[in-house]
C-alpha positions as CSV (number, residue, x, y, z in Angstrom):
1,M,-13.4,29.5,1.4
2,G,-14.9,30.0,4.8
3,N,-15.1,27.5,7.6
4,V,-11.7,26.0,6.8
5,Y,-8.8,25.9,9.2
6,R,-5.2,25.3,8.3
7,F,-2.8,23.7,10.8
8,S,1.0,24.1,10.3
9,P,3.7,22.4,12.3
10,L,5.5,24.6,14.8
11,D,8.9,23.4,13.6
12,T,9.1,24.8,10.1
13,T,12.6,23.2,9.4
14,Q,11.0,19.9,8.7
15,N,9.2,19.2,5.4
16,I,5.7,18.5,6.8
17,Q,2.5,19.4,4.9
18,Q,-0.2,21.5,6.3
19,L,-3.4,19.9,7.6
20,T,-6.6,21.5,6.3
21,L,-9.9,20.7,8.1
22,S,-13.3,22.1,7.7
23,S,-15.4,23.3,10.6
24,A,-17.7,20.3,10.2
25,T,-14.8,17.9,10.4
26,I,-13.4,19.5,13.5
27,I,-16.8,19.4,15.2
28,Y,-17.3,15.8,14.2
29,Y,-13.9,14.8,15.5
30,L,-14.4,16.5,18.9
31,M,-17.9,15.1,19.3
32,F,-16.6,11.6,18.5
33,F,-13.8,12.1,21.1
34,F,-16.3,13.3,23.8
35,G,-18.7,10.4,22.9
36,S,-15.9,7.8,23.1
37,I,-14.5,9.0,26.5
38,T,-18.0,9.2,27.9
39,R,-18.8,5.6,26.8
40,Y,-15.4,3.9,27.4
41,H,-13.7,6.1,30.1
42,P,-16.5,8.0,32.0
43,Y,-14.1,9.0,34.8
44,L,-11.8,10.7,32.3
45,F,-14.8,12.7,31.0
46,E,-15.6,13.7,34.6
47,K,-12.0,14.8,35.0
48,V,-12.2,17.0,31.9
49,L,-15.4,18.6,33.2
50,S,-14.1,19.1,36.7
51,E,-11.1,21.2,35.6
52,K,-10.9,24.9,34.7
53,E,-11.9,24.4,31.1
54,I,-15.4,23.2,32.0
55,W,-16.9,26.3,30.5
56,L,-15.3,25.7,27.2
57,V,-16.4,22.0,27.0
58,S,-19.9,22.9,28.2
59,E,-20.3,25.7,25.6
60,F,-19.0,23.5,22.8
61,L,-21.5,20.7,23.7
62,K,-24.4,23.2,23.9
63,T,-23.8,25.0,20.7
64,Q,-22.0,22.8,18.2
65,P,-24.7,20.1,17.5
66,L,-26.8,22.8,15.8
67,Q,-23.8,24.3,14.1
68,F,-22.9,20.9,12.7
69,L,-26.4,20.4,11.4
70,L,-26.4,23.8,9.8
71,L,-23.0,23.1,8.1
72,L,-24.1,19.8,6.8
73,T,-27.4,21.2,5.5
74,S,-25.6,24.0,3.9
75,K,-23.3,21.5,2.1
76,V,-26.2,19.4,0.9
77,L,-28.2,22.4,-0.4
78,G,-25.1,24.0,-1.9
79,K,-25.8,27.4,-0.3
80,P,-25.0,29.1,3.0
81,L,-27.6,29.0,5.8
82,Y,-28.0,31.8,8.3
83,T,-29.7,31.8,11.7
84,S,-30.7,34.5,14.1
85,R,-29.1,34.7,17.5
86,M,-32.4,33.9,19.1
87,P,-32.5,30.4,20.7
88,L,-34.5,27.9,18.7
89,L,-35.8,25.8,21.6
90,Q,-35.4,26.3,25.3
């Protein structure tokens, strides 16, 4: 059961269920978030990119569209897909 993440509440005294999300779901949510702030709040997006986490956001936006495509294709075909570490297009 790869590509699945489980999120548990930090306070375990409350009776709250775990949240389970696939990698594709997380990528979709983050891309939706970045697309929304780019469209509706461009200054907020610039602020996110101007802070110390710019490398993380930049790397995510460079790598995850292909990863999302591979995850969806794998789901449709019903079998895992593998790629080399060589860049597809420059």
